[in-house]
PyMOL Python script that loads the backbone (N, CA, C, O; Angstrom):
from pymol import cmd

cmd.read_pdbstr("""\
ATOM      1  N   MET A   1      19.341  -0.088 -10.910  1.00  0.00           N
ATOM      2  CA  MET A   1      18.907   1.148 -10.049  1.00  0.00           C
ATOM      3  C   MET A   1      19.380   0.857  -8.679  1.00  0.00           C
ATOM      4  O   MET A   1      19.393  -0.297  -8.252  1.00  0.00           O
ATOM      5  N   ALA A   2      19.775   1.888  -7.966  1.00  0.00           N
ATOM      6  CA  ALA A   2      20.096   1.840  -6.575  1.00  0.00           C
ATOM      7  C   ALA A   2      19.008   2.506  -5.755  1.00  0.00           C
ATOM      8  O   ALA A   2      18.353   3.437  -6.223  1.00  0.00           O
ATOM      9  N   GLU A   3      18.809   2.025  -4.514  1.00  0.00           N
ATOM     10  CA  GLU A   3      17.840   2.645  -3.656  1.00  0.00           C
ATOM     11  C   GLU A   3      18.692   3.699  -2.860  1.00  0.00           C
ATOM     12  O   GLU A   3      19.920   3.769  -2.897  1.00  0.00           O
ATOM     13  N   TRP A   4      17.820   4.538  -2.106  1.00  0.00           N
ATOM     14  CA  TRP A   4      18.407   5.657  -1.332  1.00  0.00           C
ATOM     15  C   TRP A   4      18.709   4.961  -0.014  1.00  0.00           C
ATOM     16  O   TRP A   4      17.794   4.939   0.810  1.00  0.00           O
ATOM     17  N   LEU A   5      19.815   4.414   0.285  1.00  0.00           N
ATOM     18  CA  LEU A   5      20.178   3.829   1.548  1.00  0.00           C
ATOM     19  C   LEU A   5      20.362   5.028   2.491  1.00  0.00           C
ATOM     20  O   LEU A   5      20.983   6.027   2.129  1.00  0.00           O
ATOM     21  N   GLY A   6      19.822   4.911   3.680  1.00  0.00           N
ATOM     22  CA  GLY A   6      19.985   5.999   4.542  1.00  0.00           C
ATOM     23  C   GLY A   6      18.999   7.192   4.381  1.00  0.00           C
ATOM     24  O   GLY A   6      19.096   8.201   5.079  1.00  0.00           O
ATOM     25  N   LYS A   7      18.127   7.040   3.506  1.00  0.00           N
ATOM     26  CA  LYS A   7      17.119   8.108   3.303  1.00  0.00           C
ATOM     27  C   LYS A   7      15.733   7.415   3.385  1.00  0.00           C
ATOM     28  O   LYS A   7      15.162   7.051   2.357  1.00  0.00           O
ATOM     29  N   PRO A   8      15.197   7.237   4.620  1.00  0.00           N
ATOM     30  CA  PRO A   8      13.975   6.518   4.726  1.00  0.00           C
ATOM     31  C   PRO A   8      12.714   7.143   4.243  1.00  0.00           C
ATOM     32  O   PRO A   8      11.738   6.423   4.033  1.00  0.00           O
ATOM     33  N   ARG A   9      12.661   8.390   4.056  1.00  0.00           N
ATOM     34  CA  ARG A   9      11.421   9.011   3.446  1.00  0.00           C
ATOM     35  C   ARG A   9      11.725   9.647   2.146  1.00  0.00           C
ATOM     36  O   ARG A   9      12.112  10.812   2.061  1.00  0.00           O
ATOM     37  N   VAL A  10      11.538   8.837   1.099  1.00  0.00           N
ATOM     38  CA  VAL A  10      11.825   9.327  -0.181  1.00  0.00           C
ATOM     39  C   VAL A  10      10.468  10.016  -0.766  1.00  0.00           C
ATOM     40  O   VAL A  10       9.370   9.460  -0.722  1.00  0.00           O
ATOM     41  N   LYS A  11      10.685  11.203  -1.275  1.00  0.00           N
ATOM     42  CA  LYS A  11       9.593  11.968  -1.847  1.00  0.00           C
ATOM     43  C   LYS A  11       9.801  12.043  -3.232  1.00  0.00           C
ATOM     44  O   LYS A  11      10.916  11.837  -3.712  1.00  0.00           O
ATOM     45  N   LYS A  12       8.664  12.364  -4.024  1.00  0.00           N
ATOM     46  CA  LYS A  12       8.768  12.422  -5.458  1.00  0.00           C
ATOM     47  C   LYS A  12       9.835  13.492  -5.919  1.00  0.00           C
ATOM     48  O   LYS A  12      10.398  13.336  -7.002  1.00  0.00           O
ATOM     49  N   GLU A  13      10.108  14.528  -5.151  1.00  0.00           N
ATOM     50  CA  GLU A  13      11.014  15.517  -5.509  1.00  0.00           C
ATOM     51  C   GLU A  13      12.556  14.934  -5.433  1.00  0.00           C
ATOM     52  O   GLU A  13      13.474  15.445  -6.074  1.00  0.00           O
ATOM     53  N   ASP A  14      12.702  13.889  -4.633  1.00  0.00           N
ATOM     54  CA  ASP A  14      14.057  13.258  -4.516  1.00  0.00           C
ATOM     55  C   ASP A  14      14.484  12.473  -5.720  1.00  0.00           C
ATOM     56  O   ASP A  14      15.652  12.175  -5.972  1.00  0.00           O
ATOM     57  N   ILE A  15      13.368  12.145  -6.486  1.00  0.00           N
ATOM     58  CA  ILE A  15      13.618  11.220  -7.623  1.00  0.00           C
ATOM     59  C   ILE A  15      14.009  12.027  -8.903  1.00  0.00           C
ATOM     60  O   ILE A  15      13.388  13.049  -9.195  1.00  0.00           O
ATOM     61  N   THR A  16      14.970  11.596  -9.610  1.00  0.00           N
ATOM     62  CA  THR A  16      15.427  12.384 -10.714  1.00  0.00           C
ATOM     63  C   THR A  16      14.357  12.632 -11.764  1.00  0.00           C
ATOM     64  O   THR A  16      13.409  11.851 -11.846  1.00  0.00           O
ATOM     65  N   GLN A  17      14.464  13.696 -12.580  1.00  0.00           N
ATOM     66  CA  GLN A  17      13.481  14.037 -13.602  1.00  0.00           C
ATOM     67  C   GLN A  17      13.295  12.804 -14.537  1.00  0.00           C
ATOM     68  O   GLN A  17      12.166  12.464 -14.891  1.00  0.00           O
ATOM     69  N   TYR A  18      14.325  12.192 -14.899  1.00  0.00           N
ATOM     70  CA  TYR A  18      14.113  11.068 -15.854  1.00  0.00           C
ATOM     71  C   TYR A  18      13.298  10.067 -15.298  1.00  0.00           C
ATOM     72  O   TYR A  18      12.434   9.616 -16.050  1.00  0.00           O
ATOM     73  N   PHE A  19      13.374   9.581 -14.077  1.00  0.00           N
ATOM     74  CA  PHE A  19      12.546   8.539 -13.522  1.00  0.00           C
ATOM     75  C   PHE A  19      11.083   9.022 -13.289  1.00  0.00           C
ATOM     76  O   PHE A  19      10.128   8.246 -13.288  1.00  0.00           O
ATOM     77  N   GLN A  20      10.983  10.378 -13.091  1.00  0.00           N
ATOM     78  CA  GLN A  20       9.604  10.960 -12.839  1.00  0.00           C
ATOM     79  C   GLN A  20       8.732  10.736 -14.094  1.00  0.00           C
ATOM     80  O   GLN A  20       7.506  10.764 -13.997  1.00  0.00           O
ATOM     81  N   LYS A  21       9.352  10.516 -15.267  1.00  0.00           N
ATOM     82  CA  LYS A  21       8.618  10.233 -16.489  1.00  0.00           C
ATOM     83  C   LYS A  21       7.901   8.808 -16.372  1.00  0.00           C
ATOM     84  O   LYS A  21       7.018   8.519 -17.179  1.00  0.00           O
ATOM     85  N   PHE A  22       8.261   7.977 -15.429  1.00  0.00           N
ATOM     86  CA  PHE A  22       7.800   6.661 -15.253  1.00  0.00           C
ATOM     87  C   PHE A  22       7.024   6.605 -13.961  1.00  0.00           C
ATOM     88  O   PHE A  22       7.641   6.318 -12.935  1.00  0.00           O
ATOM     89  N   PRO A  23       5.768   6.844 -13.914  1.00  0.00           N
ATOM     90  CA  PRO A  23       5.067   6.881 -12.642  1.00  0.00           C
ATOM     91  C   PRO A  23       5.282   5.500 -11.803  1.00  0.00           C
ATOM     92  O   PRO A  23       5.473   5.564 -10.589  1.00  0.00           O
ATOM     93  N   LYS A  24       5.248   4.395 -12.405  1.00  0.00           N
ATOM     94  CA  LYS A  24       5.383   3.162 -11.696  1.00  0.00           C
ATOM     95  C   LYS A  24       6.703   3.088 -10.861  1.00  0.00           C
ATOM     96  O   LYS A  24       6.703   2.684  -9.698  1.00  0.00           O
ATOM     97  N   TYR A  25       7.797   3.489 -11.499  1.00  0.00           N
ATOM     98  CA  TYR A  25       9.081   3.619 -10.826  1.00  0.00           C
ATOM     99  C   TYR A  25       9.068   4.596  -9.662  1.00  0.00           C
ATOM    100  O   TYR A  25       9.619   4.317  -8.597  1.00  0.00           O
ATOM    101  N   CYS A  26       8.425   5.762  -9.876  1.00  0.00           N
ATOM    102  CA  CYS A  26       8.379   6.768  -8.787  1.00  0.00           C
ATOM    103  C   CYS A  26       7.606   6.185  -7.527  1.00  0.00           C
ATOM    104  O   CYS A  26       7.969   6.356  -6.364  1.00  0.00           O
ATOM    105  N   GLN A  27       6.500   5.479  -7.927  1.00  0.00           N
ATOM    106  CA  GLN A  27       5.633   4.866  -6.928  1.00  0.00           C
ATOM    107  C   GLN A  27       6.488   3.814  -6.132  1.00  0.00           C
ATOM    108  O   GLN A  27       6.428   3.757  -4.904  1.00  0.00           O
ATOM    109  N   TYR A  28       7.293   2.974  -6.888  1.00  0.00           N
ATOM    110  CA  TYR A  28       8.050   1.992  -6.321  1.00  0.00           C
ATOM    111  C   TYR A  28       9.100   2.587  -5.300  1.00  0.00           C
ATOM    112  O   TYR A  28       9.221   2.096  -4.178  1.00  0.00           O
ATOM    113  N   PHE A  29       9.824   3.616  -5.710  1.00  0.00           N
ATOM    114  CA  PHE A  29      10.769   4.228  -4.840  1.00  0.00           C
ATOM    115  C   PHE A  29      10.166   4.971  -3.640  1.00  0.00           C
ATOM    116  O   PHE A  29      10.776   5.057  -2.574  1.00  0.00           O
ATOM    117  N   GLU A  30       8.980   5.493  -3.836  1.00  0.00           N
ATOM    118  CA  GLU A  30       8.203   6.105  -2.763  1.00  0.00           C
ATOM    119  C   GLU A  30       7.800   5.065  -1.661  1.00  0.00           C
ATOM    120  O   GLU A  30       7.903   5.283  -0.454  1.00  0.00           O
ATOM    121  N   ASP A  31       7.324   3.900  -2.227  1.00  0.00           N
ATOM    122  CA  ASP A  31       6.695   2.880  -1.279  1.00  0.00           C
ATOM    123  C   ASP A  31       7.757   1.965  -0.833  1.00  0.00           C
ATOM    124  O   ASP A  31       7.499   1.367   0.211  1.00  0.00           O
ATOM    125  N   SER A  32       8.928   1.712  -1.401  1.00  0.00           N
ATOM    126  CA  SER A  32       9.767   0.695  -0.996  1.00  0.00           C
ATOM    127  C   SER A  32      10.275   0.759   0.454  1.00  0.00           C
ATOM    128  O   SER A  32      10.467  -0.279   1.086  1.00  0.00           O
ATOM    129  N   PRO A  33      10.495   1.997   0.993  1.00  0.00           N
ATOM    130  CA  PRO A  33      10.950   2.047   2.373  1.00  0.00           C
ATOM    131  C   PRO A  33       9.884   2.024   3.431  1.00  0.00           C
ATOM    132  O   PRO A  33      10.154   2.061   4.632  1.00  0.00           O
ATOM    133  N   LYS A  34       8.698   1.964   2.962  1.00  0.00           N
ATOM    134  CA  LYS A  34       7.472   1.993   3.901  1.00  0.00           C
ATOM    135  C   LYS A  34       7.385   0.539   4.598  1.00  0.00           C
ATOM    136  O   LYS A  34       7.847  -0.495   4.116  1.00  0.00           O
ATOM    137  N   VAL A  35       6.764   0.652   5.721  1.00  0.00           N
ATOM    138  CA  VAL A  35       6.522  -0.587   6.471  1.00  0.00           C
ATOM    139  C   VAL A  35       5.442  -1.396   5.934  1.00  0.00           C
ATOM    140  O   VAL A  35       4.414  -0.870   5.508  1.00  0.00           O
ATOM    141  N   ARG A  36       5.639  -2.717   5.937  1.00  0.00           N
ATOM    142  CA  ARG A  36       4.684  -3.567   5.383  1.00  0.00           C
ATOM    143  C   ARG A  36       4.144  -4.556   6.535  1.00  0.00           C
ATOM    144  O   ARG A  36       4.896  -4.904   7.445  1.00  0.00           O
ATOM    145  N   VAL A  37       2.887  -4.968   6.461  1.00  0.00           N
ATOM    146  CA  VAL A  37       2.329  -5.730   7.414  1.00  0.00           C
ATOM    147  C   VAL A  37       1.642  -7.027   6.737  1.00  0.00           C
ATOM    148  O   VAL A  37       0.790  -6.916   5.856  1.00  0.00           O
ATOM    149  N   HIS A  38       2.047  -8.125   7.180  1.00  0.00           N
ATOM    150  CA  HIS A  38       1.542  -9.288   6.663  1.00  0.00           C
ATOM    151  C   HIS A  38       0.397  -9.811   7.666  1.00  0.00           C
ATOM    152  O   HIS A  38       0.671  -9.901   8.863  1.00  0.00           O
ATOM    153  N   ILE A  39      -0.800 -10.135   7.225  1.00  0.00           N
ATOM    154  CA  ILE A  39      -1.823 -10.644   8.099  1.00  0.00           C
ATOM    155  C   ILE A  39      -2.357 -11.983   7.471  1.00  0.00           C
ATOM    156  O   ILE A  39      -2.340 -12.247   6.268  1.00  0.00           O
ATOM    157  N   ILE A  40      -2.823 -12.765   8.456  1.00  0.00           N
ATOM    158  CA  ILE A  40      -3.541 -13.978   8.094  1.00  0.00           C
ATOM    159  C   ILE A  40      -5.047 -13.831   8.362  1.00  0.00           C
ATOM    160  O   ILE A  40      -5.384 -13.588   9.521  1.00  0.00           O
ATOM    161  N   ILE A  41      -5.883 -13.940   7.515  1.00  0.00           N
ATOM    162  CA  ILE A  41      -7.289 -13.825   7.648  1.00  0.00           C
ATOM    163  C   ILE A  41      -7.795 -15.316   7.820  1.00  0.00           C
ATOM    164  O   ILE A  41      -7.494 -16.208   7.028  1.00  0.00           O
ATOM    165  N   PRO A  42      -8.608 -15.498   8.956  1.00  0.00           N
ATOM    166  CA  PRO A  42      -9.163 -16.764   9.234  1.00  0.00           C
ATOM    167  C   PRO A  42     -10.110 -17.231   8.022  1.00  0.00           C
ATOM    168  O   PRO A  42     -10.841 -16.416   7.458  1.00  0.00           O
ATOM    169  N   THR A  43     -10.065 -18.425   7.694  1.00  0.00           N
ATOM    170  CA  THR A  43     -10.849 -18.929   6.596  1.00  0.00           C
ATOM    171  C   THR A  43     -12.364 -18.535   6.510  1.00  0.00           C
ATOM    172  O   THR A  43     -12.942 -18.346   5.440  1.00  0.00           O
ATOM    173  N   GLU A  44     -12.923 -18.434   7.696  1.00  0.00           N
ATOM    174  CA  GLU A  44     -14.400 -18.148   7.728  1.00  0.00           C
ATOM    175  C   GLU A  44     -14.619 -16.656   7.365  1.00  0.00           C
ATOM    176  O   GLU A  44     -15.777 -16.283   7.177  1.00  0.00           O
ATOM    177  N   TYR A  45     -13.584 -15.767   7.250  1.00  0.00           N
ATOM    178  CA  TYR A  45     -13.793 -14.370   6.978  1.00  0.00           C
ATOM    179  C   TYR A  45     -13.339 -14.108   5.573  1.00  0.00           C
ATOM    180  O   TYR A  45     -13.583 -13.013   5.065  1.00  0.00           O
ATOM    181  N   VAL A  46     -12.676 -15.064   4.893  1.00  0.00           N
ATOM    182  CA  VAL A  46     -12.119 -14.746   3.466  1.00  0.00           C
ATOM    183  C   VAL A  46     -13.307 -14.297   2.595  1.00  0.00           C
ATOM    184  O   VAL A  46     -13.207 -13.249   1.956  1.00  0.00           O
ATOM    185  N   GLU A  47     -14.416 -15.034   2.540  1.00  0.00           N
ATOM    186  CA  GLU A  47     -15.403 -14.735   1.677  1.00  0.00           C
ATOM    187  C   GLU A  47     -16.069 -13.377   1.908  1.00  0.00           C
ATOM    188  O   GLU A  47     -16.406 -12.648   0.975  1.00  0.00           O
ATOM    189  N   LYS A  48     -16.254 -13.050   3.298  1.00  0.00           N
ATOM    190  CA  LYS A  48     -16.800 -11.786   3.660  1.00  0.00           C
ATOM    191  C   LYS A  48     -15.890 -10.667   3.286  1.00  0.00           C
ATOM    192  O   LYS A  48     -16.307  -9.612   2.807  1.00  0.00           O
ATOM    193  N   PHE A  49     -14.707 -10.910   3.506  1.00  0.00           N
ATOM    194  CA  PHE A  49     -13.582  -9.837   3.093  1.00  0.00           C
ATOM    195  C   PHE A  49     -13.723  -9.641   1.513  1.00  0.00           C
ATOM    196  O   PHE A  49     -13.765  -8.511   1.026  1.00  0.00           O
ATOM    197  N   ARG A  50     -13.786 -10.649   0.843  1.00  0.00           N
ATOM    198  CA  ARG A  50     -13.818 -10.557  -0.605  1.00  0.00           C
ATOM    199  C   ARG A  50     -14.991  -9.786  -1.104  1.00  0.00           C
ATOM    200  O   ARG A  50     -14.880  -8.942  -1.992  1.00  0.00           O
ATOM    201  N   LYS A  51     -16.208 -10.110  -0.476  1.00  0.00           N
ATOM    202  CA  LYS A  51     -17.428  -9.431  -0.837  1.00  0.00           C
ATOM    203  C   LYS A  51     -17.345  -7.971  -0.466  1.00  0.00           C
ATOM    204  O   LYS A  51     -17.810  -7.136  -1.242  1.00  0.00           O
ATOM    205  N   ALA A  52     -16.759  -7.595   0.716  1.00  0.00           N
ATOM    206  CA  ALA A  52     -16.656  -6.273   1.211  1.00  0.00           C
ATOM    207  C   ALA A  52     -15.747  -5.409   0.214  1.00  0.00           C
ATOM    208  O   ALA A  52     -16.083  -4.271  -0.113  1.00  0.00           O
ATOM    209  N   VAL A  53     -14.666  -5.970  -0.214  1.00  0.00           N
ATOM    210  CA  VAL A  53     -13.748  -5.326  -1.117  1.00  0.00           C
ATOM    211  C   VAL A  53     -14.458  -5.051  -2.416  1.00  0.00           C
ATOM    212  O   VAL A  53     -14.386  -3.945  -2.952  1.00  0.00           O
ATOM    213  N   ILE A  54     -15.165  -6.081  -2.939  1.00  0.00           N
ATOM    214  CA  ILE A  54     -15.939  -5.878  -4.222  1.00  0.00           C
ATOM    215  C   ILE A  54     -17.023  -4.701  -4.072  1.00  0.00           C
ATOM    216  O   ILE A  54     -17.167  -3.812  -4.911  1.00  0.00           O
ATOM    217  N   LYS A  55     -17.745  -4.818  -2.917  1.00  0.00           N
ATOM    218  CA  LYS A  55     -18.783  -3.816  -2.808  1.00  0.00           C
ATOM    219  C   LYS A  55     -18.089  -2.373  -2.769  1.00  0.00           C
ATOM    220  O   LYS A  55     -18.622  -1.449  -3.383  1.00  0.00           O
ATOM    221  N   LYS A  56     -17.000  -2.189  -2.110  1.00  0.00           N
ATOM    222  CA  LYS A  56     -16.386  -0.856  -1.989  1.00  0.00           C
ATOM    223  C   LYS A  56     -15.646  -0.463  -3.199  1.00  0.00           C
ATOM    224  O   LYS A  56     -15.783   0.669  -3.663  1.00  0.00           O
ATOM    225  N   TYR A  57     -14.785  -1.430  -3.791  1.00  0.00           N
ATOM    226  CA  TYR A  57     -13.930  -0.985  -4.952  1.00  0.00           C
ATOM    227  C   TYR A  57     -14.346  -1.594  -6.347  1.00  0.00           C
ATOM    228  O   TYR A  57     -13.698  -1.332  -7.360  1.00  0.00           O
ATOM    229  N   GLY A  58     -15.371  -2.355  -6.360  1.00  0.00           N
ATOM    230  CA  GLY A  58     -15.854  -2.918  -7.692  1.00  0.00           C
ATOM    231  C   GLY A  58     -15.292  -4.199  -8.071  1.00  0.00           C
ATOM    232  O   GLY A  58     -15.935  -4.892  -8.859  1.00  0.00           O
ATOM    233  N   ASN A  59     -14.156  -4.621  -7.610  1.00  0.00           N
ATOM    234  CA  ASN A  59     -13.648  -5.874  -7.912  1.00  0.00           C
ATOM    235  C   ASN A  59     -12.598  -6.316  -6.873  1.00  0.00           C
ATOM    236  O   ASN A  59     -12.093  -5.484  -6.119  1.00  0.00           O
ATOM    237  N   PHE A  60     -12.265  -7.638  -6.830  1.00  0.00           N
ATOM    238  CA  PHE A  60     -11.309  -8.094  -5.837  1.00  0.00           C
ATOM    239  C   PHE A  60     -10.023  -8.286  -6.513  1.00  0.00           C
ATOM    240  O   PHE A  60      -9.898  -9.144  -7.387  1.00  0.00           O
ATOM    241  N   SER A  61      -9.009  -7.483  -6.124  1.00  0.00           N
ATOM    242  CA  SER A  61      -7.668  -7.604  -6.627  1.00  0.00           C
ATOM    243  C   SER A  61      -6.663  -7.290  -5.523  1.00  0.00           C
ATOM    244  O   SER A  61      -7.009  -6.710  -4.493  1.00  0.00           O
ATOM    245  N   ALA A  62      -5.484  -7.661  -5.743  1.00  0.00           N
ATOM    246  CA  ALA A  62      -4.478  -7.449  -4.716  1.00  0.00           C
ATOM    247  C   ALA A  62      -4.340  -6.013  -4.312  1.00  0.00           C
ATOM    248  O   ALA A  62      -4.149  -5.719  -3.132  1.00  0.00           O
ATOM    249  N   GLY A  63      -4.437  -5.056  -5.312  1.00  0.00           N
ATOM    250  CA  GLY A  63      -4.391  -3.646  -5.011  1.00  0.00           C
ATOM    251  C   GLY A  63      -5.664  -3.094  -4.215  1.00  0.00           C
ATOM    252  O   GLY A  63      -5.568  -2.183  -3.393  1.00  0.00           O
ATOM    253  N   ASN A  64      -6.825  -3.713  -4.526  1.00  0.00           N
ATOM    254  CA  ASN A  64      -8.014  -3.301  -3.845  1.00  0.00           C
ATOM    255  C   ASN A  64      -7.983  -3.863  -2.412  1.00  0.00           C
ATOM    256  O   ASN A  64      -8.395  -3.193  -1.465  1.00  0.00           O
ATOM    257  N   SER A  65      -7.497  -5.082  -2.275  1.00  0.00           N
ATOM    258  CA  SER A  65      -7.341  -5.626  -0.960  1.00  0.00           C
ATOM    259  C   SER A  65      -6.451  -4.819  -0.097  1.00  0.00           C
ATOM    260  O   SER A  65      -6.752  -4.532   1.061  1.00  0.00           O
ATOM    261  N   ASN A  66      -5.286  -4.435  -0.708  1.00  0.00           N
ATOM    262  CA  ASN A  66      -4.343  -3.659   0.031  1.00  0.00           C
ATOM    263  C   ASN A  66      -4.948  -2.348   0.451  1.00  0.00           C
ATOM    264  O   ASN A  66      -4.710  -1.918   1.579  1.00  0.00           O
ATOM    265  N   LYS A  67      -5.707  -1.691  -0.376  1.00  0.00           N
ATOM    266  CA  LYS A  67      -6.392  -0.395  -0.125  1.00  0.00           C
ATOM    267  C   LYS A  67      -7.380  -0.570   1.114  1.00  0.00           C
ATOM    268  O   LYS A  67      -7.438   0.285   1.998  1.00  0.00           O
ATOM    269  N   ALA A  68      -8.117  -1.675   1.125  1.00  0.00           N
ATOM    270  CA  ALA A  68      -9.086  -1.982   2.155  1.00  0.00           C
ATOM    271  C   ALA A  68      -8.392  -2.174   3.457  1.00  0.00           C
ATOM    272  O   ALA A  68      -8.776  -1.604   4.478  1.00  0.00           O
ATOM    273  N   LEU A  69      -7.342  -2.998   3.418  1.00  0.00           N
ATOM    274  CA  LEU A  69      -6.694  -3.252   4.685  1.00  0.00           C
ATOM    275  C   LEU A  69      -5.854  -2.009   5.220  1.00  0.00           C
ATOM    276  O   LEU A  69      -5.742  -1.806   6.429  1.00  0.00           O
ATOM    277  N   GLN A  70      -5.313  -1.249   4.329  1.00  0.00           N
ATOM    278  CA  GLN A  70      -4.594   0.013   4.743  1.00  0.00           C
ATOM    279  C   GLN A  70      -5.611   0.909   5.322  1.00  0.00           C
ATOM    280  O   GLN A  70      -5.303   1.551   6.326  1.00  0.00           O
ATOM    281  N   GLU A  71      -6.848   1.034   4.782  1.00  0.00           N
ATOM    282  CA  GLU A  71      -7.826   1.885   5.331  1.00  0.00           C
ATOM    283  C   GLU A  71      -8.152   1.559   6.763  1.00  0.00           C
ATOM    284  O   GLU A  71      -8.217   2.444   7.616  1.00  0.00           O
ATOM    285  N   VAL A  72      -8.363   0.250   7.032  1.00  0.00           N
ATOM    286  CA  VAL A  72      -8.744  -0.224   8.318  1.00  0.00           C
ATOM    287  C   VAL A  72      -7.629  -0.055   9.393  1.00  0.00           C
ATOM    288  O   VAL A  72      -7.860   0.276  10.555  1.00  0.00           O
ATOM    289  N   ALA A  73      -6.395  -0.317   8.880  1.00  0.00           N
ATOM    290  CA  ALA A  73      -5.256  -0.188   9.827  1.00  0.00           C
ATOM    291  C   ALA A  73      -4.967   1.246  10.145  1.00  0.00           C
ATOM    292  O   ALA A  73      -4.541   1.555  11.258  1.00  0.00           O
ATOM    293  N   LEU A  74      -5.204   2.225   9.111  1.00  0.00           N
ATOM    294  CA  LEU A  74      -4.921   3.584   9.494  1.00  0.00           C
ATOM    295  C   LEU A  74      -6.092   4.094  10.432  1.00  0.00           C
ATOM    296  O   LEU A  74      -5.816   4.875  11.343  1.00  0.00           O
ATOM    297  N   LYS A  75      -7.353   3.681  10.233  1.00  0.00           N
ATOM    298  CA  LYS A  75      -8.404   4.032  11.193  1.00  0.00           C
ATOM    299  C   LYS A  75      -8.186   3.519  12.484  1.00  0.00           C
ATOM    300  O   LYS A  75      -8.552   4.199  13.443  1.00  0.00           O
ATOM    301  N   TRP A  76      -7.603   2.333  12.678  1.00  0.00           N
ATOM    302  CA  TRP A  76      -7.398   1.596  14.042  1.00  0.00           C
ATOM    303  C   TRP A  76      -6.213   2.472  14.648  1.00  0.00           C
ATOM    304  O   TRP A  76      -6.226   2.755  15.846  1.00  0.00           O
ATOM    305  N   ILE A  77      -5.282   2.860  13.883  1.00  0.00           N
ATOM    306  CA  ILE A  77      -4.149   3.607  14.456  1.00  0.00           C
ATOM    307  C   ILE A  77      -4.641   4.960  15.016  1.00  0.00           C
ATOM    308  O   ILE A  77      -4.316   5.372  16.129  1.00  0.00           O
ATOM    309  N   ASP A  78      -5.388   5.569  14.223  1.00  0.00           N
ATOM    310  CA  ASP A  78      -5.971   6.932  14.565  1.00  0.00           C
ATOM    311  C   ASP A  78      -6.745   6.895  15.899  1.00  0.00           C
ATOM    312  O   ASP A  78      -6.656   7.778  16.753  1.00  0.00           O
ATOM    313  N   GLU A  79      -7.524   5.777  16.000  1.00  0.00           N
ATOM    314  CA  GLU A  79      -8.468   5.546  17.142  1.00  0.00           C
ATOM    315  C   GLU A  79      -7.646   5.103  18.368  1.00  0.00           C
ATOM    316  O   GLU A  79      -8.004   5.419  19.503  1.00  0.00           O
ATOM    317  N   ASN A  80      -6.584   4.395  18.140  1.00  0.00           N
ATOM    318  CA  ASN A  80      -5.907   3.815  19.312  1.00  0.00           C
ATOM    319  C   ASN A  80      -4.492   4.436  19.570  1.00  0.00           C
ATOM    320  O   ASN A  80      -3.883   4.143  20.599  1.00  0.00           O
ATOM    321  N   GLY A  81      -4.002   5.238  18.700  1.00  0.00           N
ATOM    322  CA  GLY A  81      -2.605   5.670  18.804  1.00  0.00           C
ATOM    323  C   GLY A  81      -2.429   6.975  19.576  1.00  0.00           C
ATOM    324  O   GLY A  81      -1.305   7.450  19.738  1.00  0.00           O
TER     325      GLY A  81
END
""", "prot")
cmd.dss("prot")
cmd.show_as("cartoon", "prot")
cmd.util.cbc("prot")
cmd.orient("prot")
């Protein structure tokens, strides 16, 4: 599969009907050009972070961790941007 070089904002409508039958592929192509941020959490905060994610989302997983961090980042951007 080829990515859309030169098209930084891929929308679901840009993806062919065939691939729209596969939601994971659609999500991949929509998310692949987005900015990623890598953070390092100090050791003393890891357990607090884990408990907070479990409290809000029910379990601790990579996806739920990502949701929590994205929520915080977007809130910070809205307040400071």
